[in-house]
N, C-alpha and C positions, 0 to 999 in steps of 0.2 A: 443384407449387407449394407446398404446406403445409411440406415441408420444408425448402424454400428462406428460409418465413418465419419458422422457427422456428432455423434458424440465423443469420439476422440479426437475430431479438431476442436471442439468446445474445449476439450480438456486443455490442448494445448495453448489455445488463444487465451484461457480465462483460467484461475485457479482461487480458490478461496482464501482469503483474508477473514481472521475474526469472524467467521461463520457467511462472511458474506463474498458472494461471486466477484471478482475485479478484473479489469481487464489486464494484461500485463502492462500495456504501457501507461498506465494511469499510477504505478505502485512506485514508489520511491528507489531512485535509482536506476530504475529499469530503462528509463527513457535516455534516450542518448541524446542533448543538444547539436542539432542540427544547424548548419551555417544555412543562412538565409543572403537570398541576394537583394531581398527588400531591407533589410536592418542597415538603417542609418550610422548606429555605430555599432560595432563589436563591444561586450563586456563580458569578463568572466567570472564575475561577481557570481550570480546566480540565476535561478529558473524566472525571477521577479523581473530581473535586469533584460532577460532574454524577449520576456514577453513585452515589456516595456520599447526596447527596442525595435521586435517586430512591430508593432503599431507605431511608432513614430516612421518607419521605412514604410508603412505600408500608406500612412498618410501622405507623406512624401512623393511615393509613388503617384496615388492616386490625382494628386495636385500638379505634380508635374505633366498630365495630360489634358490640363483643361486650359484653352488659349490663353495667351495672357492678358488680353482686355477682358475679358470675364472674370480670371483668378483675381485680376486689379480690382475690381467691382465688387466682388463679395468677399474681400481679403478682410481679415479680422483688425479690427480697429478699435482705437479707445472710446468708451461709453461716449455719447455725444446726445441720447436720446434720456430724454428726463419723463418722469411721470406725467406731465403737462403736455408732451410733445401731440400733433396731431396723429391720430390715427394712422393716416398714409405714410407718415413718415415711419411709425413704428412697424408696418408692413412691409415696407419694402429698405426696413434698415439693416446690413450686412452683419454677419456675427461683430460682438463688443466684448470688450475686456474692462471691467465685470457685464456679465450678461443683461439682459435685461427683461423684464417681466412682460410675457406675451401671455395675456387669460386665453382661457377657452373659448370664450363668446368671439375674442379679436383671430383665432385659430378658424374657428369656423365662418366668421366674417370673411375671410381670405380665401379658404378653401372651397366653399360652394361653387360661388361665381365662376372660379378659375378649373373648377373640375378635378380639385385636390392638386393642381401643379403646386400652388401657393406650398403647401402643406409640404411637399416635398422639399421648397427650399426652406420653409419654418424650422424641419426637421435636420437638414443640413447645419443650418444658423446655430441651433440648440447644440448638437452634436460636437460642433465644431468650438463654441463659447466654452462647453464642458472640457475638450481636450485639453485646448489653451489654458484652461484656468488649473487644473491637474498640472499641466507643464508647472506654470509658474508656482504652485504650493508645495509640490514635492520632486519634481525636476523628473517624473516617470508619468507614465500614463497605464 
């Protein structure tokens, strides 16, 4: 009896499209655009805009949870680091636009002595640089 219920529930959740089993929520037109409390801007243009609005809203939400002195310290700024800058300046630089080059050896140099704490900062910096670059180039993320 439980096998029959399992098969029936799978049939309700999934159906076949072009010979492949696809969840109904992934089919075009089946998903309804939910409103998001994280959305910074609402737009009715399409799903791509909804995703971009959601990402911008999520970024704004998490940024708002960070204490102002820390937020000011790691806020994106215009590029000041050059290839000739000292290593310590590259290691401690906040996210910049355009993004700065951080080679693998520099990532290892900062990560190993700090027990991967610097790697978390590095990852944040790179993601923020990419986020801001994409916003500047396309107006979406």
